[in-house]
PADREN-836040 format. One record per residue (C-alpha): residue in one letter; x, y, z. Coordinates in steps of 0.1 Angstrom, whole numbers, plus 5000, padded with zeros to 4 digits. Each point is the difference from the previous one (the first is absolute). Example, Ala and Ser with C-alpha at 12.3 -4.5 7.8 and 13.67 -1.06 7.14 Angstrom:
2
A512349555078/S501450344993/
***
This chain:
320
M170372530421/T500950285024/T503049885020/D500750345017/T498149995033/P499450385004/A498850024964/R497849705005/L498550155031/L499150324982/Q498449804972/L498049805025/L498950325018/S499050154967/L497849704992/L498449995035/Q499150374998/T497349924974/P496649955016/R499749634997/E501149685017/W502949824984/P500349625002/G503449885011/G500549804968/E499350304978/L502450225019/A502749734998/E499449984962/R500250384996/L503250035020/G501649684986/V500649855035/S498649725021/R497050045023/R502349965029/T502050304989/V496750204996/R499149915037/R503550125011/D499750324981/V496550075014/D501549955035/R502750264991/L497450254990/R498249955032/E503250065019/L500350334981/G496550105012/Y497949914970/P496749855011/V499849694977/Q497149785008/A500049634991/S497049774994/K499949635006/G499349744973/S501649774976/D501850284981/G499950275027/G499650364991/Y501650335009/R498850365000/L501150335014/V497550145025/A499650345015/G502550085028/K500550285025/A502150194975/M500150014962/P503149814987/P502150154972/L498549934966/V502149784976/L499250084964/D501549874967/D500750244971/E496649954983/E498150055033/A501950325008/V499350154966/A496349905001/I499650165035/A501750324990/V497950044968/G496849925020/L500950275026/R500550264974/A496649924985/G498550005035/A500250385003/G497250034974/H498049695009/A496549965013/V501049895035/A499250265027/G503050125020/V502549804980/E501650294980/E502250155027/A500949665014/S501049884965/V502450294996/R501649945034/A500449624994/L501350074965/A502750245013/K501249735024/L500049734974/E501850204973/Q502750105025/V501149645004/L499449884964/P503249924981/S500650234971/R499249744974/L496549965015/R499450375004/H500750034962/R497549724993/V497350175021/A500650334983/T500049854965/L496749815006/Q498350305016/T501150234970/A498749744975/T496549965014/T497050215005/A496749945018/L496949954978/T497850175026/G500550235029/G499449925037/D497050225004/G497549725010/P498549945034/G502549965029/I500649675018/A501249945036/P503549844997/E499149755027/T497149874979/L502249944970/T502649835023/V497549765015/M498749904966/A503549964984/S501049785029/A497049784995/V500749974963/A503649915006/G499249755029/R497049854982/E497850075029/K496250044998/L499150375003/R496950145016/F498950364996/A497050244998/Y499250134966/R497950294986/S498949964964/G499750294976/D496350055008/G500850015037/E498949655009/A502049865030/S501049645003/R502549775017/R502349794978/L502249695006/T502449954972/E503149824987/P502150304989/Y501949944968/R501750334990/L500050385007/V499950204967/S500850374998/T498650204971/G501850325011/R496950175011/R498649715020/W500949675017/Y497949694994/L500049655017/V499449704978/A498749725021/Y497749705001/D496950095020/L499149705021/G496550135007/R499250064963/E502049694989/D501650204972/W502950234991/R499550375008/T501950334999/F499850245029/R501050375001/V502350035030/D498950355009/R496549845006/V501549745024/S500050045038/E500949785029/P502249764981/F501049705020/A502349714990/T498449705017/G503149785001/A498249724981/R502149894971/F498649904966/A501249844968/P500150254972/R497349964973/E500750054963/L498950344989/P497749984969/T502150254980/G503449895013/S500950365007/A498650225028/A500650314980/E498049864970/F497349885023/L499750355015/R500050154965/R497149784989/S498150065032/I500250384997/R499049984963/R496949805009/Q499050245028/Q500750334983/E498750184970/T502750144978/Y499850364987/E501850154970/V501150355012/T501150294979/V501150335016/E501850304986/F502250215024/E501050364997/A503649925010/P503249854983/A500149624997/E503049965023/A498350205028/V496849784998/A502149684999/A501850105032/R496650045018/L498349694986/R503149775001/G498949774973/W496349975010/L497849974969/G503250004978/A502450254987/P498750354990/E500050094963/P501350354993/L497550214980/D502350305000/A502650155023/D497450095026/R497349734996/C499849625001/R497549724998/V499749695022/R498149694988/G499749675018/A497849745016/T499349975037/G497949795023/D500250265028/P496750165012/L499250314979/E499550205032/W503649935009/V501250074965/A498450355001/V501950085033/R503249864986/L499850224969/A499350315021/L503149935020/V502250044969/G499850375007/C499250154966/E497050084978/F498749694982/S497149894978/V498349655001/R499449874965/G498549675012/P498349825014/G496950215007/R499549865034/L503550125010/A499250354987/Q496949995022/Y501949905031/V502650284994/R497150254996/E498549895033/L503450005017/G500650364989/G496650115012/R500549855035/L503450165003/T498650344989/R497149985025/A502449915028/V501650344999/E496950224993/
***
């Protein structure tokens, strides 16, 4: 039970800043006080300028709505660390225009973080590395924001979608989770028109609109959005075993590929080999290998060698 009123108000504000409606009984249980005390605390927040909206009903619910000005955020230790780490990762992520904003926001946040939390952020960042780089297609930040809000608020989401073969459609979904693979973002959702679970590449989504209609979450067949996406991609894509030899030291190639296809194997001081499986289109693989910036030889598969040969011919003809 939180007996200190200022501390309790901060805890209440922290709960209300999550995008959902909180029943009065649940807030009372979380804070260890009576429902009457919750109502008084809500009134105090309103007096301080926080736009808390109440709904009628047997239990009554509260939520923080948009106001004329953004109130100060109240974060606990775990939330502050998570945001700081996320902002650091944002500089290299696949969201168009977010890199610079991430740096500015991170600078402001780390300035006010207690030293113990700054140490935790630095330790976590040092101990982790991204599996893939953020060199996938860009996404408008507002698109991702609308979709994330619909997921958090359990609101049906409508959007236009363009499939891989260019076919356009309109979808009405019950969004379940957003999943990032590093290069791309995906939405895992129940498609009401197809009456089945689907994955959607977010860079192919346009005109996302949260309808405001709530839904009761369904049980995902795999139990995990990440696992569902993994199986979906595996079904849709052919996997290729790629072997490439580079005329460059292993550490130089590793810095350019950043873990993609696996770690380079040194052949000698000036050469290395990369072997691994990928489900990426071979045309994209050919371009990605060329961007390493050194001489290389494709040892397999044969189709990749053909794409590299065609790419080289097009580039040569472009400057003739």
